[in-house]
N, C-alpha and C positions, 0 to 999 in steps of 0.2 A: 338257308341254302335256298338256292332258288331252281326249280326243275320243270323240264317238259315234260308231255304226259299224254302217248296217245289214244283211241279210242277205246280199248280195251286195259287200260288202267298200267300200263306197261311206264316204265321212267325212259324216255329216250335220249334225254340228257339232264344233265346237274352241273350246277356250279355251288361249290361249299368254299367256306373258310373265307369269308366275308361277314364285317361286323352287322349285327343288326337294324346299326343307323342307317347306311349305307340303301340310297335312293335305288326301287327297284329295276329302273330303266339306264342306271350306270354299271349293275352289274352287265345288266343282260346287254350291254353294247361293251362288253371288255370279255362277253364269252365268248365260247368256239363257235355256237350255233348263229350267232350274229356276225362275227367276222367269216366266217367261212362257210355261211349259207348252203353252198355246192355241195357240203358234205353230207347235208341231213335232209337236203330237198329237192325235189326236182322239179320243173319247169312248173306245175301246175300245185305243187303241194306249198301251206301254210301252215301257220300255229293262231290259233284264236290266242290273242292275249285282252288282258282290261287296261282299263284308262293309263293307269302306270307305266304303260311300256311305250316305246314309239311304233309308229304305223310305218310299214313298209311291205314289198312284195311280200314276204315271206312272214310278216307277225301284221296280222289283222285285228287291230282292237274297235271297239265300240266309237260312236261319234259322240264329241262333245258334246257338252248343254249349249253352248251356243253355235252349235251345228242344227241343233234341236229348234230353235225359234226363227229362223229365217225367214221361210217359207211354208204355213201351215199345212198343205198338201203334201210336200216333204215329211215334215216334221215327224208324221202321223208312223208312215211305213220306216222313219229310223227308229222312233222310239220301239216300234216293233223289234225291229232287228237288232238292239241292244239289250231289249226281254229275249230275244232268241238266244244272241253269244252268252248272257250270262247265264243264261241256264244249262251252259255247257259246260262250264267251272264245275259242275259234280264229277266229271270225271275225273279232272284233279284232286279234288274233295276225296273222293271213293279210293284213289292210288293211294294217296298218305293215310286215309283210314287203315286200307289192307294193309300198309308196311307197318304201321304201330301196332295192329293186332297180329302180326303176325310175329314181329319181334316187339313187345312191347319193354322190353329194356334199353329202348333207344331214346326210352324219356330220358332214361340218368345212365351215358356209358360211362363207365369206368374207367379209371386213368386217368393224365394230365396230357402227353404227348399229344398234342394235337393231329398232327399225322397217320399215329396211328388209329386216332379216332376216327380222320378222314377217311381211310382205308378202310373200316370197318364199319361207316357208312356206305362205302361205295360196294363193298363187298355183298352187304344186304340190301341192297338196291337193286343186284346182279343174279340174286338170289331170288327174289321177289320176281323178276320179269320171268324165270326160268319157273319159277312155281304159276304163274300167269300163264305161262305156255301150257303145261300140263294141265291144268285146267281148262282151257281152252280144246284141247286133243280129246277132253273127256267127253267135250260138246260138238264139237266139231273138229275135222280135221285139219284146219287151217289153221296155222301158228308161225307166227312168226316175233322176233326180237330183237329190241334194237336199243342199244345201251352206248353211251360217248360220256368219256368224262374231260372237263379240263380244268384244271384252275390258273390262273392267273393272279400276278403281283405286280405291282409297277409304283415307281413314286406319282407324288403329285404331279412333278413339271412332264414325266413321260407323258402323265395323262392327258395333262393341258395340250403338250404336243400335237398328239394323238386326236385329242377333241380339234382343233386347229387344221388339220391332217385331212378330217373325214368329213369335216362341213360339209362340202360337197356333196361328198358319196352318199353323207343322211340324205342332202335335198333330194338325189335324185331317186333314192330308197324311199322317199318318205311320197313322191310323187309316183312311184310306182305301187306302192299300196294304195293311193287315194283309187289309184284309177284300177287296180284288184279288185277295192273295197264295193266300188261302185257299180262293177260286172256284178259279185255277188249279192248285192243291193238288188239288182234289174233279175238275176234269178230268182235269190228271194221272194220276189214279189210277184213271179209270173210263176213260182212250184206251189203245186196243194200242197206240200207238206211241209213245209212251212219251218225248213230247220228240223 
């Protein structure tokens, strides 16, 4: 399972049904949030991802290790940036922790029909978001929830064709991501809040 989470521990998108051996980046590139980012993001919005994911305009990841060794002055701020981004992963951990705490039987769902299991997980994620909304209403009056689901299945040949067709688009997305991350690092350097 792969999911995105907002800062209020709500699931905003998820992918179910992929084998555990599939790389995160491959799942992400087949997901609706990657294929149709306009459904999930306004122009200034993005998600924070770890190094297993691609850098794009809407998915900002830490710097690679080789990016931290070229220029010592830049390396110091980039290391701090990476640490700050890593600290944000706690929102994802909390969301999954709360989901499992609310529905402990997720650890061993009954049945063998995968479609039923996926629908159950999806329904529990929606209920989780609703419960998070109600909890937020108790602490403040601002509540919003957004949940999307997508599933994808394709053959290896289709995946390979899609990979070739999307190579140019991936490069454009990467360059947009480099620019956005550069701007975010500039803001981070000038901010007294340091994320």
